N, C-alpha and C positions, 0 to 999 in steps of 0.2 A: 504494500500500500504506500502511496506517495501523497504528499500534500502539494497542491498547486498554489503558487503565490505569484506576486508581481514584484519586479524590481522598481527602482525609483523612476525609471522612464516609462513604466507601465507594461513592459513586456512580461508575459506569463512564462513560468518555468516550474519544474517540479523539484521538490526536495524530499528525499527518502526519509523515513522516520529515523533510520540509523544515523544519517548525517545530522538531522535536527537534534538528536540526542547528544551527539558529540559536541555540537555547537552549544547546547545547553550547559555542558560542563565548563566550556570556555566562558560562557556568559556568567555563570555563577561566580567564577573567579574575577571577572571584570567588575561585576557589581560590588563584590567585597572590596576590591582595590579602590573603587570609586568612593565607597563609604570611608575608607581610611584617608583618602586624599582630602575629602571634605572635612573630616575631623581635624586634620593637620594643616588645613588651609594651604594645601599644595595645589595652587591654581594651575600650574603647568600640567601636572599629572591629570587633574580633573579635565582640562581641555583635551588632552590627548585621548583619554578614555572615551569621553563623550563624542569626540570626532569619529573614532572607530565605531562606536555603537550606533550613532545616528545613520551611518552608512551601511553597516553590516546587518543590523537586526531586521530591517524590512525584507532582506533577501531570504531570511529564514522564516518569514511569516509573522514576525513580531512588529507589526505596524504601529500599534499604540506606543510601544516602548521606543521605537525609532522617533516618533513624533515628540515624546517626552524628552528624549535626549537632545533632539534638535532645539527644542525650546530652552533647555538648560544651556546647551552649547552657545546659543545666540547671545548669552551674557558674558562669554569668555573674555572679551576685551575689557570688561568692567568687574570681574570677579572681586578684585581688591576693594572696590567701592560699593558693591552691592551689600545691602543689609544682610547680615548672617542669617537672620530668620528667613529671608527670601531664598537664600542658598539651601537651607534646610528643607523648605517647602518644595523646591525643585527636586532635591534629592528624594524626598518622600514620594513625589509624583513618579519619578523614574522607578523606584522600588515597587510602588503599587502597580504600575503598568507591567513591570517584569513579572511580578507574582501572579497577576491575573492572566497574562498570556502564556506563562509557563505552567500554569495550573499547579502552583505550589501551595 
């Protein structure tokens, strides 16, 4: 069984459940690393992770997560001046999107 999804340009393709499961393991690690980066105010690491996730996650069917990462990433040039509460809200939105789409 395969899942059909769309890439950012709208082209359809299939992702096997085995590949998606492998990506979920990578995604788990990326989300944990993002949490640590937020807690340590490591803005460069946050931007790097969010950049990868906003581009990769939709290709595996995680469209809501990709959108949440894009929203968070759009603040990258201002992370140092954004209210820490706003950063936390954006992180929670990413985590919530991840958990709902990964069925955790």
